[in-house]
N, C-alpha and C positions, 0 to 999 in steps of 0.2 A: 520758641516764643519770640514774638516781635511786638514792639510797642507796649509791652507789659501784659499782653493778652494772647490767648491761643485761638486758633481758627482764623483762616485768612479773611473771612467776611468781617469778623470783629476787628481784626488788624486794620482792614481797609477803612472802617469807620473811624477808628482812633487816629490813624494817620491822615485821613481825609479831613478831619477837623482842623488840622494844621497846614495841610498842603492842598492846593487846588486840584492837582492830578497826582495819582499814586499808581506805581507799577510794582507789583509784588511778584518776584520770581518764585516759582513753586517746584523747581527741580523737575523730576520726571512727570509731574502733573501739568507742566507748562507755566503760564503766567496769567495774572489777573490785573485788570486795569479798572480804576474807579476813583473815588474821592469821598467827599462828605456824605454823599447819598448811598455809599456802599459800592459793591462790585457792579460795574457796568458791563464789562466784557471779561470772559475767561477763555483763554486760548489753550487748547490741549497741546501737549508736546507730541511731535511725531514719534511713532514707535520705531526705534532703531536698535540695532545690536550694539550695546555699549562696549567699547574697547577700553577707553580711558576717559574719565570725566574731568580730567585736568583742563582748565581753561574754559569750561562751559559757561560759567558766570561772566567771564570777560567777553566771551563770544556773544552772549546774549546782549550784554550792555553795548558792545560795539555795533552790533547789527541794528539795534534799536536806535541808537544815536545817529548812525549813518543815515537811516531813513528819515529821522526828524530833521537833520541838516538839509535834506533834499525836500523838505516840506511835505513829506508823506504823512497822512493822518496817523495819529497815535495808535489806533487799533491795528492798522496795517504795519506800523513800525514794530509793534510788539510781536506780530507774526513773523516779521523778518528776523528779529532777535532770537525768537524761539527756534526757527529753522536753522539759523547759523550755529546755534548751540548744539542742535541735534547732529549736524554734520561734523562738528568738532569732536563730539564724544564717540562717534563711530570711526574716527580716524586713528591710525596707529601713531600719528605724529601730532605735535602740539598745534600745528596749523594744517588745516585740510588743503592738500595740494590741488584737489579738484574743485576748490571753491569757485574760481571764475566761471567754469563751465556750468556748475550746479546753480550758481547765482542767476545766470542768464535764463536757464530753463525754469527756475522757480519764479522769477519775475514774470515771465510769459504766462505761466500757469495761473497767476493771481491777477493778471491784467495790468501790471505795472510797466510794461515795455511797449 
């Protein structure tokens, strides 16, 4: 339960009444972006072999904020955060050592380089 309601669409409406833009992490289901008008975009999480979910939320937040700092549109920023969280949970370590190489390939694949 979030914001006193269940279901991420209802949660988005409640939170959107207070905040202009809202991002809700949905774990293995990805993330949703929206506001007072409800869910605008829902990004699926990549399918990965989960090794350890420790740090996934931090990785999502960090990837999203890193994109926003670079003035990347919010819908793409959420995609960045979701992808970095996926790499984090499929790693045996708390930080994905292959992140720099994966990051370059990912950005090329979505046209950000």
